[in-house]
PDB file with one MODEL, atoms N, CA, C and O in Angstrom:
MODEL        1
ATOM      1  N   MET A   1      -5.762  -4.082  -3.544  1.00  0.00           N
ATOM      2  CA  MET A   1      -5.537  -5.379  -2.935  1.00  0.00           C
ATOM      3  C   MET A   1      -5.248  -6.369  -4.064  1.00  0.00           C
ATOM      4  O   MET A   1      -5.905  -6.372  -5.105  1.00  0.00           O
ATOM      5  N   LYS A   2      -4.259  -7.195  -3.820  1.00  0.00           N
ATOM      6  CA  LYS A   2      -3.969  -8.285  -4.743  1.00  0.00           C
ATOM      7  C   LYS A   2      -4.498  -9.567  -4.113  1.00  0.00           C
ATOM      8  O   LYS A   2      -4.749  -9.633  -2.910  1.00  0.00           O
ATOM      9  N   TYR A   3      -4.662 -10.582  -4.957  1.00  0.00           N
ATOM     10  CA  TYR A   3      -5.214 -11.841  -4.491  1.00  0.00           C
ATOM     11  C   TYR A   3      -4.386 -12.993  -5.052  1.00  0.00           C
ATOM     12  O   TYR A   3      -3.904 -12.938  -6.184  1.00  0.00           O
ATOM     13  N   HIS A   4      -4.233 -14.028  -4.243  1.00  0.00           N
ATOM     14  CA  HIS A   4      -3.572 -15.249  -4.706  1.00  0.00           C
ATOM     15  C   HIS A   4      -4.602 -16.362  -4.604  1.00  0.00           C
ATOM     16  O   HIS A   4      -5.269 -16.515  -3.581  1.00  0.00           O
ATOM     17  N   TYR A   5      -4.724 -17.139  -5.678  1.00  0.00           N
ATOM     18  CA  TYR A   5      -5.727 -18.193  -5.738  1.00  0.00           C
ATOM     19  C   TYR A   5      -5.074 -19.557  -5.858  1.00  0.00           C
ATOM     20  O   TYR A   5      -4.035 -19.704  -6.502  1.00  0.00           O
ATOM     21  N   MET A   6      -5.693 -20.564  -5.229  1.00  0.00           N
ATOM     22  CA  MET A   6      -5.292 -21.950  -5.408  1.00  0.00           C
ATOM     23  C   MET A   6      -6.584 -22.766  -5.513  1.00  0.00           C
ATOM     24  O   MET A   6      -7.365 -22.839  -4.564  1.00  0.00           O
ATOM     25  N   ARG A   7      -6.790 -23.366  -6.666  1.00  0.00           N
ATOM     26  CA  ARG A   7      -8.003 -24.159  -6.888  1.00  0.00           C
ATOM     27  C   ARG A   7      -7.943 -25.431  -6.040  1.00  0.00           C
ATOM     28  O   ARG A   7      -6.945 -26.151  -6.057  1.00  0.00           O
ATOM     29  N   ILE A   8      -9.001 -25.691  -5.314  1.00  0.00           N
ATOM     30  CA  ILE A   8      -9.103 -26.879  -4.481  1.00  0.00           C
ATOM     31  C   ILE A   8     -10.009 -27.912  -5.156  1.00  0.00           C
ATOM     32  O   ILE A   8      -9.675 -29.096  -5.217  1.00  0.00           O
ATOM     33  N   SER A   9     -11.143 -27.460  -5.655  1.00  0.00           N
ATOM     34  CA  SER A   9     -12.105 -28.305  -6.355  1.00  0.00           C
ATOM     35  C   SER A   9     -12.886 -27.405  -7.311  1.00  0.00           C
ATOM     36  O   SER A   9     -12.648 -26.197  -7.343  1.00  0.00           O
ATOM     37  N   PRO A  10     -13.815 -27.968  -8.092  1.00  0.00           N
ATOM     38  CA  PRO A  10     -14.575 -27.113  -9.017  1.00  0.00           C
ATOM     39  C   PRO A  10     -15.362 -25.988  -8.344  1.00  0.00           C
ATOM     40  O   PRO A  10     -15.668 -24.983  -8.986  1.00  0.00           O
ATOM     41  N   THR A  11     -15.690 -26.142  -7.072  1.00  0.00           N
ATOM     42  CA  THR A  11     -16.448 -25.092  -6.377  1.00  0.00           C
ATOM     43  C   THR A  11     -15.772 -24.623  -5.089  1.00  0.00           C
ATOM     44  O   THR A  11     -16.429 -24.086  -4.198  1.00  0.00           O
ATOM     45  N   THR A  12     -14.469 -24.828  -4.995  1.00  0.00           N
ATOM     46  CA  THR A  12     -13.723 -24.393  -3.808  1.00  0.00           C
ATOM     47  C   THR A  12     -12.374 -23.835  -4.239  1.00  0.00           C
ATOM     48  O   THR A  12     -11.690 -24.408  -5.087  1.00  0.00           O
ATOM     49  N   VAL A  13     -12.006 -22.710  -3.643  1.00  0.00           N
ATOM     50  CA  VAL A  13     -10.724 -22.085  -3.950  1.00  0.00           C
ATOM     51  C   VAL A  13     -10.129 -21.502  -2.669  1.00  0.00           C
ATOM     52  O   VAL A  13     -10.853 -21.006  -1.805  1.00  0.00           O
ATOM     53  N   ARG A  14      -8.821 -21.567  -2.560  1.00  0.00           N
ATOM     54  CA  ARG A  14      -8.115 -20.927  -1.456  1.00  0.00           C
ATOM     55  C   ARG A  14      -7.766 -19.525  -1.932  1.00  0.00           C
ATOM     56  O   ARG A  14      -7.149 -19.355  -2.983  1.00  0.00           O
ATOM     57  N   ILE A  15      -8.160 -18.528  -1.162  1.00  0.00           N
ATOM     58  CA  ILE A  15      -7.896 -17.136  -1.531  1.00  0.00           C
ATOM     59  C   ILE A  15      -7.053 -16.489  -0.443  1.00  0.00           C
ATOM     60  O   ILE A  15      -7.357 -16.592   0.745  1.00  0.00           O
ATOM     61  N   GLU A  16      -5.984 -15.818  -0.875  1.00  0.00           N
ATOM     62  CA  GLU A  16      -5.151 -15.038   0.038  1.00  0.00           C
ATOM     63  C   GLU A  16      -5.270 -13.576  -0.347  1.00  0.00           C
ATOM     64  O   GLU A  16      -5.056 -13.214  -1.504  1.00  0.00           O
ATOM     65  N   LEU A  17      -5.607 -12.744   0.611  1.00  0.00           N
ATOM     66  CA  LEU A  17      -5.662 -11.294   0.416  1.00  0.00           C
ATOM     67  C   LEU A  17      -4.261 -10.742   0.642  1.00  0.00           C
ATOM     68  O   LEU A  17      -3.656 -10.983   1.687  1.00  0.00           O
ATOM     69  N   ILE A  18      -3.747 -10.004  -0.334  1.00  0.00           N
ATOM     70  CA  ILE A  18      -2.398  -9.445  -0.233  1.00  0.00           C
ATOM     71  C   ILE A  18      -2.499  -7.927  -0.315  1.00  0.00           C
ATOM     72  O   ILE A  18      -2.741  -7.382  -1.392  1.00  0.00           O
ATOM     73  N   PRO A  19      -2.315  -7.234   0.814  1.00  0.00           N
ATOM     74  CA  PRO A  19      -2.422  -5.766   0.803  1.00  0.00           C
ATOM     75  C   PRO A  19      -1.280  -5.139   0.009  1.00  0.00           C
ATOM     76  O   PRO A  19      -0.139  -5.597   0.063  1.00  0.00           O
ATOM     77  N   GLU A  20      -1.614  -4.082  -0.727  1.00  0.00           N
ATOM     78  CA  GLU A  20      -0.622  -3.408  -1.566  1.00  0.00           C
ATOM     79  C   GLU A  20      -0.108  -2.102  -0.969  1.00  0.00           C
ATOM     80  O   GLU A  20       0.944  -1.612  -1.378  1.00  0.00           O
ATOM     81  N   ASP A  21      -0.826  -1.537  -0.018  1.00  0.00           N
ATOM     82  CA  ASP A  21      -0.377  -0.275   0.569  1.00  0.00           C
ATOM     83  C   ASP A  21      -0.718  -0.263   2.067  1.00  0.00           C
ATOM     84  O   ASP A  21      -1.323  -1.198   2.594  1.00  0.00           O
ATOM     85  N   ASN A  22      -0.320   0.799   2.717  1.00  0.00           N
ATOM     86  CA  ASN A  22      -0.517   0.895   4.172  1.00  0.00           C
ATOM     87  C   ASN A  22      -1.990   0.941   4.565  1.00  0.00           C
ATOM     88  O   ASN A  22      -2.358   0.444   5.629  1.00  0.00           O
ATOM     89  N   THR A  23      -2.835   1.531   3.723  1.00  0.00           N
ATOM     90  CA  THR A  23      -4.268   1.585   4.012  1.00  0.00           C
ATOM     91  C   THR A  23      -4.859   0.186   4.054  1.00  0.00           C
ATOM     92  O   THR A  23      -5.635  -0.147   4.950  1.00  0.00           O
ATOM     93  N   GLU A  24      -4.485  -0.632   3.072  1.00  0.00           N
ATOM     94  CA  GLU A  24      -4.994  -2.007   3.023  1.00  0.00           C
ATOM     95  C   GLU A  24      -4.413  -2.849   4.153  1.00  0.00           C
ATOM     96  O   GLU A  24      -5.108  -3.702   4.706  1.00  0.00           O
ATOM     97  N   LYS A  25      -3.154  -2.622   4.501  1.00  0.00           N
ATOM     98  CA  LYS A  25      -2.551  -3.326   5.640  1.00  0.00           C
ATOM     99  C   LYS A  25      -3.286  -2.970   6.926  1.00  0.00           C
ATOM    100  O   LYS A  25      -3.578  -3.838   7.748  1.00  0.00           O
ATOM    101  N   SER A  26      -3.581  -1.687   7.088  1.00  0.00           N
ATOM    102  CA  SER A  26      -4.293  -1.217   8.267  1.00  0.00           C
ATOM    103  C   SER A  26      -5.700  -1.829   8.337  1.00  0.00           C
ATOM    104  O   SER A  26      -6.149  -2.228   9.411  1.00  0.00           O
ATOM    105  N   LEU A  27      -6.388  -1.902   7.200  1.00  0.00           N
ATOM    106  CA  LEU A  27      -7.719  -2.496   7.157  1.00  0.00           C
ATOM    107  C   LEU A  27      -7.672  -3.951   7.621  1.00  0.00           C
ATOM    108  O   LEU A  27      -8.501  -4.366   8.430  1.00  0.00           O
ATOM    109  N   LEU A  28      -6.720  -4.724   7.123  1.00  0.00           N
ATOM    110  CA  LEU A  28      -6.603  -6.122   7.532  1.00  0.00           C
ATOM    111  C   LEU A  28      -6.249  -6.253   9.015  1.00  0.00           C
ATOM    112  O   LEU A  28      -6.718  -7.172   9.687  1.00  0.00           O
ATOM    113  N   GLN A  29      -5.424  -5.339   9.524  1.00  0.00           N
ATOM    114  CA  GLN A  29      -5.095  -5.364  10.949  1.00  0.00           C
ATOM    115  C   GLN A  29      -6.332  -5.072  11.797  1.00  0.00           C
ATOM    116  O   GLN A  29      -6.538  -5.702  12.835  1.00  0.00           O
ATOM    117  N   GLN A  30      -7.150  -4.124  11.360  1.00  0.00           N
ATOM    118  CA  GLN A  30      -8.388  -3.811  12.079  1.00  0.00           C
ATOM    119  C   GLN A  30      -9.324  -5.013  12.069  1.00  0.00           C
ATOM    120  O   GLN A  30      -9.934  -5.338  13.087  1.00  0.00           O
ATOM    121  N   LEU A  31      -9.437  -5.670  10.923  1.00  0.00           N
ATOM    122  CA  LEU A  31     -10.313  -6.827  10.812  1.00  0.00           C
ATOM    123  C   LEU A  31      -9.790  -7.995  11.650  1.00  0.00           C
ATOM    124  O   LEU A  31     -10.576  -8.794  12.159  1.00  0.00           O
ATOM    125  N   ALA A  32      -8.482  -8.094  11.792  1.00  0.00           N
ATOM    126  CA  ALA A  32      -7.881  -9.164  12.587  1.00  0.00           C
ATOM    127  C   ALA A  32      -8.234  -9.027  14.067  1.00  0.00           C
ATOM    128  O   ALA A  32      -8.317 -10.025  14.783  1.00  0.00           O
ATOM    129  N   HIS A  33      -8.440  -7.793  14.521  1.00  0.00           N
ATOM    130  CA  HIS A  33      -8.757  -7.553  15.928  1.00  0.00           C
ATOM    131  C   HIS A  33     -10.258  -7.534  16.195  1.00  0.00           C
ATOM    132  O   HIS A  33     -10.686  -7.443  17.346  1.00  0.00           O
ATOM    133  N   SER A  34     -11.050  -7.619  15.137  1.00  0.00           N
ATOM    134  CA  SER A  34     -12.499  -7.570  15.292  1.00  0.00           C
ATOM    135  C   SER A  34     -13.136  -8.681  14.472  1.00  0.00           C
ATOM    136  O   SER A  34     -13.479  -8.479  13.307  1.00  0.00           O
ATOM    137  N   GLU A  35     -13.294  -9.844  15.073  1.00  0.00           N
ATOM    138  CA  GLU A  35     -13.867 -10.988  14.360  1.00  0.00           C
ATOM    139  C   GLU A  35     -15.348 -10.799  14.070  1.00  0.00           C
ATOM    140  O   GLU A  35     -15.933 -11.597  13.337  1.00  0.00           O
ATOM    141  N   THR A  36     -15.961  -9.776  14.620  1.00  0.00           N
ATOM    142  CA  THR A  36     -17.380  -9.543  14.376  1.00  0.00           C
ATOM    143  C   THR A  36     -17.627  -8.787  13.078  1.00  0.00           C
ATOM    144  O   THR A  36     -18.778  -8.607  12.681  1.00  0.00           O
ATOM    145  N   ASN A  37     -16.575  -8.345  12.416  1.00  0.00           N
ATOM    146  CA  ASN A  37     -16.715  -7.570  11.191  1.00  0.00           C
ATOM    147  C   ASN A  37     -16.776  -8.482   9.963  1.00  0.00           C
ATOM    148  O   ASN A  37     -16.055  -8.271   8.988  1.00  0.00           O
ATOM    149  N   ASN A  38     -17.629  -9.476  10.020  1.00  0.00           N
ATOM    150  CA  ASN A  38     -17.742 -10.477   8.975  1.00  0.00           C
ATOM    151  C   ASN A  38     -18.220  -9.896   7.648  1.00  0.00           C
ATOM    152  O   ASN A  38     -17.831 -10.384   6.587  1.00  0.00           O
ATOM    153  N   LYS A  39     -19.054  -8.865   7.693  1.00  0.00           N
ATOM    154  CA  LYS A  39     -19.606  -8.277   6.476  1.00  0.00           C
ATOM    155  C   LYS A  39     -18.498  -7.719   5.584  1.00  0.00           C
ATOM    156  O   LYS A  39     -18.496  -7.949   4.375  1.00  0.00           O
ATOM    157  N   GLU A  40     -17.563  -6.988   6.178  1.00  0.00           N
ATOM    158  CA  GLU A  40     -16.453  -6.424   5.399  1.00  0.00           C
ATOM    159  C   GLU A  40     -15.576  -7.511   4.805  1.00  0.00           C
ATOM    160  O   GLU A  40     -15.126  -7.398   3.665  1.00  0.00           O
ATOM    161  N   LEU A  41     -15.332  -8.564   5.573  1.00  0.00           N
ATOM    162  CA  LEU A  41     -14.532  -9.675   5.062  1.00  0.00           C
ATOM    163  C   LEU A  41     -15.257 -10.381   3.923  1.00  0.00           C
ATOM    164  O   LEU A  41     -14.630 -10.769   2.938  1.00  0.00           O
ATOM    165  N   ASN A  42     -16.562 -10.551   4.045  1.00  0.00           N
ATOM    166  CA  ASN A  42     -17.330 -11.163   2.970  1.00  0.00           C
ATOM    167  C   ASN A  42     -17.214 -10.353   1.691  1.00  0.00           C
ATOM    168  O   ASN A  42     -17.092 -10.917   0.603  1.00  0.00           O
ATOM    169  N   VAL A  43     -17.252  -9.034   1.816  1.00  0.00           N
ATOM    170  CA  VAL A  43     -17.117  -8.165   0.641  1.00  0.00           C
ATOM    171  C   VAL A  43     -15.741  -8.345   0.000  1.00  0.00           C
ATOM    172  O   VAL A  43     -15.636  -8.443  -1.222  1.00  0.00           O
ATOM    173  N   LEU A  44     -14.696  -8.389   0.809  1.00  0.00           N
ATOM    174  CA  LEU A  44     -13.340  -8.562   0.270  1.00  0.00           C
ATOM    175  C   LEU A  44     -13.176  -9.908  -0.435  1.00  0.00           C
ATOM    176  O   LEU A  44     -12.622  -9.979  -1.532  1.00  0.00           O
ATOM    177  N   PHE A  45     -13.658 -10.966   0.198  1.00  0.00           N
ATOM    178  CA  PHE A  45     -13.518 -12.286  -0.410  1.00  0.00           C
ATOM    179  C   PHE A  45     -14.439 -12.452  -1.621  1.00  0.00           C
ATOM    180  O   PHE A  45     -14.073 -13.144  -2.571  1.00  0.00           O
ATOM    181  N   GLN A  46     -15.623 -11.835  -1.612  1.00  0.00           N
ATOM    182  CA  GLN A  46     -16.510 -11.887  -2.781  1.00  0.00           C
ATOM    183  C   GLN A  46     -15.869 -11.161  -3.955  1.00  0.00           C
ATOM    184  O   GLN A  46     -15.933 -11.631  -5.091  1.00  0.00           O
ATOM    185  N   LYS A  47     -15.248 -10.013  -3.681  1.00  0.00           N
ATOM    186  CA  LYS A  47     -14.567  -9.266  -4.737  1.00  0.00           C
ATOM    187  C   LYS A  47     -13.442 -10.113  -5.352  1.00  0.00           C
ATOM    188  O   LYS A  47     -13.292 -10.169  -6.573  1.00  0.00           O
ATOM    189  N   ALA A  48     -12.669 -10.758  -4.502  1.00  0.00           N
ATOM    190  CA  ALA A  48     -11.601 -11.633  -4.985  1.00  0.00           C
ATOM    191  C   ALA A  48     -12.175 -12.787  -5.794  1.00  0.00           C
ATOM    192  O   ALA A  48     -11.635 -13.152  -6.838  1.00  0.00           O
ATOM    193  N   LEU A  49     -13.258 -13.352  -5.314  1.00  0.00           N
ATOM    194  CA  LEU A  49     -13.893 -14.473  -5.998  1.00  0.00           C
ATOM    195  C   LEU A  49     -14.434 -14.050  -7.359  1.00  0.00           C
ATOM    196  O   LEU A  49     -14.354 -14.819  -8.317  1.00  0.00           O
ATOM    197  N   ASN A  50     -14.980 -12.844  -7.461  1.00  0.00           N
ATOM    198  CA  ASN A  50     -15.502 -12.348  -8.736  1.00  0.00           C
ATOM    199  C   ASN A  50     -14.406 -12.188  -9.784  1.00  0.00           C
ATOM    200  O   ASN A  50     -14.665 -12.342 -10.978  1.00  0.00           O
ATOM    201  N   ILE A  51     -13.204 -11.884  -9.356  1.00  0.00           N
ATOM    202  CA  ILE A  51     -12.086 -11.798 -10.294  1.00  0.00           C
ATOM    203  C   ILE A  51     -11.704 -13.204 -10.758  1.00  0.00           C
ATOM    204  O   ILE A  51     -11.415 -13.422 -11.935  1.00  0.00           O
ATOM    205  N   TYR A  52     -11.706 -14.144  -9.829  1.00  0.00           N
ATOM    206  CA  TYR A  52     -11.354 -15.539 -10.137  1.00  0.00           C
ATOM    207  C   TYR A  52     -12.414 -16.200 -11.009  1.00  0.00           C
ATOM    208  O   TYR A  52     -12.094 -16.874 -11.988  1.00  0.00           O
ATOM    209  N   GLN A  53     -13.680 -16.000 -10.645  1.00  0.00           N
ATOM    210  CA  GLN A  53     -14.810 -16.624 -11.340  1.00  0.00           C
ATOM    211  C   GLN A  53     -15.976 -15.639 -11.311  1.00  0.00           C
ATOM    212  O   GLN A  53     -16.696 -15.572 -10.315  1.00  0.00           O
ATOM    213  N   PRO A  54     -16.177 -14.867 -12.394  1.00  0.00           N
ATOM    214  CA  PRO A  54     -17.152 -13.775 -12.380  1.00  0.00           C
ATOM    215  C   PRO A  54     -18.587 -14.150 -12.007  1.00  0.00           C
ATOM    216  O   PRO A  54     -19.303 -13.316 -11.453  1.00  0.00           O
ATOM    217  N   SER A  55     -19.021 -15.362 -12.289  1.00  0.00           N
ATOM    218  CA  SER A  55     -20.419 -15.722 -11.997  1.00  0.00           C
ATOM    219  C   SER A  55     -20.583 -16.448 -10.662  1.00  0.00           C
ATOM    220  O   SER A  55     -21.627 -17.052 -10.412  1.00  0.00           O
ATOM    221  N   ALA A  56     -19.566 -16.395  -9.805  1.00  0.00           N
ATOM    222  CA  ALA A  56     -19.604 -17.136  -8.541  1.00  0.00           C
ATOM    223  C   ALA A  56     -20.117 -16.280  -7.389  1.00  0.00           C
ATOM    224  O   ALA A  56     -19.870 -15.076  -7.319  1.00  0.00           O
ATOM    225  N   LEU A  57     -20.834 -16.938  -6.494  1.00  0.00           N
ATOM    226  CA  LEU A  57     -21.299 -16.309  -5.260  1.00  0.00           C
ATOM    227  C   LEU A  57     -20.677 -17.038  -4.085  1.00  0.00           C
ATOM    228  O   LEU A  57     -20.720 -18.266  -4.016  1.00  0.00           O
ATOM    229  N   LEU A  58     -20.106 -16.295  -3.174  1.00  0.00           N
ATOM    230  CA  LEU A  58     -19.473 -16.865  -1.993  1.00  0.00           C
ATOM    231  C   LEU A  58     -20.511 -17.613  -1.155  1.00  0.00           C
ATOM    232  O   LEU A  58     -21.516 -17.032  -0.744  1.00  0.00           O
ATOM    233  N   ALA A  59     -20.267 -18.902  -0.904  1.00  0.00           N
ATOM    234  CA  ALA A  59     -21.203 -19.715  -0.130  1.00  0.00           C
ATOM    235  C   ALA A  59     -20.679 -19.994   1.279  1.00  0.00           C
ATOM    236  O   ALA A  59     -21.456 -20.088   2.228  1.00  0.00           O
ATOM    237  N   SER A  60     -19.349 -20.126   1.408  1.00  0.00           N
ATOM    238  CA  SER A  60     -18.767 -20.402   2.718  1.00  0.00           C
ATOM    239  C   SER A  60     -17.306 -19.989   2.709  1.00  0.00           C
ATOM    240  O   SER A  60     -16.686 -19.863   1.654  1.00  0.00           O
ATOM    241  N   LYS A  61     -16.768 -19.780   3.902  1.00  0.00           N
ATOM    242  CA  LYS A  61     -15.334 -19.530   4.014  1.00  0.00           C
ATOM    243  C   LYS A  61     -14.839 -20.078   5.346  1.00  0.00           C
ATOM    244  O   LYS A  61     -15.472 -19.911   6.388  1.00  0.00           O
ATOM    245  N   THR A  62     -13.699 -20.728   5.279  1.00  0.00           N
ATOM    246  CA  THR A  62     -13.049 -21.276   6.454  1.00  0.00           C
ATOM    247  C   THR A  62     -11.648 -20.709   6.491  1.00  0.00           C
ATOM    248  O   THR A  62     -10.860 -20.923   5.570  1.00  0.00           O
ATOM    249  N   PHE A  63     -11.337 -19.989   7.551  1.00  0.00           N
ATOM    250  CA  PHE A  63     -10.050 -19.307   7.607  1.00  0.00           C
ATOM    251  C   PHE A  63      -8.908 -20.253   7.938  1.00  0.00           C
ATOM    252  O   PHE A  63      -9.014 -21.109   8.816  1.00  0.00           O
ATOM    253  N   MET A  64      -7.821 -20.073   7.212  1.00  0.00           N
ATOM    254  CA  MET A  64      -6.568 -20.769   7.491  1.00  0.00           C
ATOM    255  C   MET A  64      -5.641 -19.832   8.251  1.00  0.00           C
ATOM    256  O   MET A  64      -4.883 -20.264   9.120  1.00  0.00           O
ATOM    257  N   ASP A  65      -5.706 -18.543   7.918  1.00  0.00           N
ATOM    258  CA  ASP A  65      -4.900 -17.499   8.563  1.00  0.00           C
ATOM    259  C   ASP A  65      -5.783 -16.247   8.618  1.00  0.00           C
ATOM    260  O   ASP A  65      -5.798 -15.442   7.688  1.00  0.00           O
ATOM    261  N   PHE A  66      -6.511 -16.103   9.718  1.00  0.00           N
ATOM    262  CA  PHE A  66      -7.465 -15.000   9.850  1.00  0.00           C
ATOM    263  C   PHE A  66      -6.750 -13.665   9.881  1.00  0.00           C
ATOM    264  O   PHE A  66      -5.759 -13.548  10.601  1.00  0.00           O
ATOM    265  N   PRO A  67      -7.178 -12.665   9.160  1.00  0.00           N
ATOM    266  CA  PRO A  67      -8.269 -12.587   8.198  1.00  0.00           C
ATOM    267  C   PRO A  67      -7.806 -12.679   6.745  1.00  0.00           C
ATOM    268  O   PRO A  67      -8.582 -12.372   5.841  1.00  0.00           O
ATOM    269  N   ARG A  68      -6.568 -13.092   6.499  1.00  0.00           N
ATOM    270  CA  ARG A  68      -5.989 -12.996   5.158  1.00  0.00           C
ATOM    271  C   ARG A  68      -6.236 -14.191   4.246  1.00  0.00           C
ATOM    272  O   ARG A  68      -6.400 -14.007   3.040  1.00  0.00           O
ATOM    273  N   VAL A  69      -6.267 -15.402   4.779  1.00  0.00           N
ATOM    274  CA  VAL A  69      -6.322 -16.596   3.941  1.00  0.00           C
ATOM    275  C   VAL A  69      -7.523 -17.448   4.331  1.00  0.00           C
ATOM    276  O   VAL A  69      -7.718 -17.777   5.502  1.00  0.00           O
ATOM    277  N   ALA A  70      -8.330 -17.802   3.321  1.00  0.00           N
ATOM    278  CA  ALA A  70      -9.510 -18.618   3.591  1.00  0.00           C
ATOM    279  C   ALA A  70      -9.768 -19.590   2.443  1.00  0.00           C
ATOM    280  O   ALA A  70      -9.471 -19.309   1.282  1.00  0.00           O
ATOM    281  N   ILE A  71     -10.331 -20.739   2.807  1.00  0.00           N
ATOM    282  CA  ILE A  71     -10.855 -21.677   1.829  1.00  0.00           C
ATOM    283  C   ILE A  71     -12.284 -21.218   1.566  1.00  0.00           C
ATOM    284  O   ILE A  71     -13.100 -21.165   2.485  1.00  0.00           O
ATOM    285  N   CYS A  72     -12.586 -20.888   0.319  1.00  0.00           N
ATOM    286  CA  CYS A  72     -13.893 -20.327  -0.029  1.00  0.00           C
ATOM    287  C   CYS A  72     -14.669 -21.293  -0.917  1.00  0.00           C
ATOM    288  O   CYS A  72     -14.217 -21.689  -1.992  1.00  0.00           O
ATOM    289  N   GLY A  73     -15.844 -21.653  -0.434  1.00  0.00           N
ATOM    290  CA  GLY A  73     -16.765 -22.438  -1.248  1.00  0.00           C
ATOM    291  C   GLY A  73     -17.659 -21.470  -1.990  1.00  0.00           C
ATOM    292  O   GLY A  73     -18.023 -20.418  -1.465  1.00  0.00           O
ATOM    293  N   PHE A  74     -18.012 -21.828  -3.218  1.00  0.00           N
ATOM    294  CA  PHE A  74     -18.870 -20.925  -3.980  1.00  0.00           C
ATOM    295  C   PHE A  74     -19.865 -21.700  -4.820  1.00  0.00           C
ATOM    296  O   PHE A  74     -19.715 -22.895  -5.072  1.00  0.00           O
ATOM    297  N   GLN A  75     -20.898 -20.963  -5.247  1.00  0.00           N
ATOM    298  CA  GLN A  75     -21.926 -21.474  -6.140  1.00  0.00           C
ATOM    299  C   GLN A  75     -21.941 -20.573  -7.355  1.00  0.00           C
ATOM    300  O   GLN A  75     -21.539 -19.411  -7.289  1.00  0.00           O
ATOM    301  N   PHE A  76     -22.407 -21.116  -8.458  1.00  0.00           N
ATOM    302  CA  PHE A  76     -22.524 -20.297  -9.651  1.00  0.00           C
ATOM    303  C   PHE A  76     -23.903 -19.660  -9.673  1.00  0.00           C
ATOM    304  O   PHE A  76     -24.916 -20.320  -9.442  1.00  0.00           O
ATOM    305  N   SER A  77     -23.920 -18.362  -9.955  1.00  0.00           N
ATOM    306  CA  SER A  77     -25.208 -17.666 -10.032  1.00  0.00           C
ATOM    307  C   SER A  77     -25.828 -17.972 -11.383  1.00  0.00           C
ATOM    308  O   SER A  77     -25.128 -18.098 -12.388  1.00  0.00           O
ATOM    309  N   ALA A  78     -27.140 -18.088 -11.396  1.00  0.00           N
ATOM    310  CA  ALA A  78     -27.865 -18.336 -12.640  1.00  0.00           C
ATOM    311  C   ALA A  78     -27.968 -17.051 -13.427  1.00  0.00           C
ATOM    312  O   ALA A  78     -28.291 -16.000 -12.874  1.00  0.00           O
ATOM    313  N   LYS A  79     -27.701 -17.131 -14.682  1.00  0.00           N
ATOM    314  CA  LYS A  79     -27.853 -15.965 -15.564  1.00  0.00           C
ATOM    315  C   LYS A  79     -29.122 -16.152 -16.380  1.00  0.00           C
ATOM    316  O   LYS A  79     -29.546 -17.279 -16.636  1.00  0.00           O
ATOM    317  N   LEU A  80     -29.718 -15.057 -16.782  1.00  0.00           N
ATOM    318  CA  LEU A  80     -30.935 -15.140 -17.587  1.00  0.00           C
ATOM    319  C   LEU A  80     -30.684 -15.825 -18.921  1.00  0.00           C
ATOM    320  O   LEU A  80     -31.590 -16.456 -19.466  1.00  0.00           O
ATOM    321  N   SER A  81     -29.479 -15.715 -19.456  1.00  0.00           N
ATOM    322  CA  SER A  81     -29.186 -16.311 -20.756  1.00  0.00           C
ATOM    323  C   SER A  81     -28.862 -17.793 -20.655  1.00  0.00           C
ATOM    324  O   SER A  81     -28.828 -18.486 -21.672  1.00  0.00           O
ATOM    325  N   ASP A  82     -28.618 -18.300 -19.423  1.00  0.00           N
ATOM    326  CA  ASP A  82     -28.303 -19.715 -19.258  1.00  0.00           C
ATOM    327  C   ASP A  82     -29.574 -20.546 -19.389  1.00  0.00           C
ATOM    328  O   ASP A  82     -30.619 -20.173 -18.855  1.00  0.00           O
ATOM    329  N   PRO A  83     -29.491 -21.667 -20.095  1.00  0.00           N
ATOM    330  CA  PRO A  83     -30.688 -22.522 -20.192  1.00  0.00           C
ATOM    331  C   PRO A  83     -30.953 -23.219 -18.864  1.00  0.00           C
ATOM    332  O   PRO A  83     -30.020 -23.576 -18.145  1.00  0.00           O
ATOM    333  N   ILE A  84     -32.192 -23.404 -18.551  1.00  0.00           N
ATOM    334  CA  ILE A  84     -32.572 -24.121 -17.329  1.00  0.00           C
ATOM    335  C   ILE A  84     -32.720 -25.579 -17.695  1.00  0.00           C
ATOM    336  O   ILE A  84     -33.505 -25.929 -18.576  1.00  0.00           O
ATOM    337  N   LEU A  85     -31.966 -26.429 -17.021  1.00  0.00           N
ATOM    338  CA  LEU A  85     -31.995 -27.854 -17.333  1.00  0.00           C
ATOM    339  C   LEU A  85     -32.951 -28.595 -16.440  1.00  0.00           C
ATOM    340  O   LEU A  85     -33.099 -29.811 -16.568  1.00  0.00           O
TER     341      LEU A  85
ENDMDL
END
């Protein structure tokens, strides 16, 4: 799967899932017909978000084009090496 990113704010990004083969196209088609499969979509968008910002955790998503394009809000995960302010 390929991803297209558009930064909206420091903690918000627009992510588009771009299938590269028939298996990925089929997966997105299945998800499009089953809005209850939120867990799988969360995994896909979290994976995309980790490529964009490795320390980010998906906090919210609002679909622009279900299930391919969403505005994703995220938070930064605390690392043990980061100082606590």
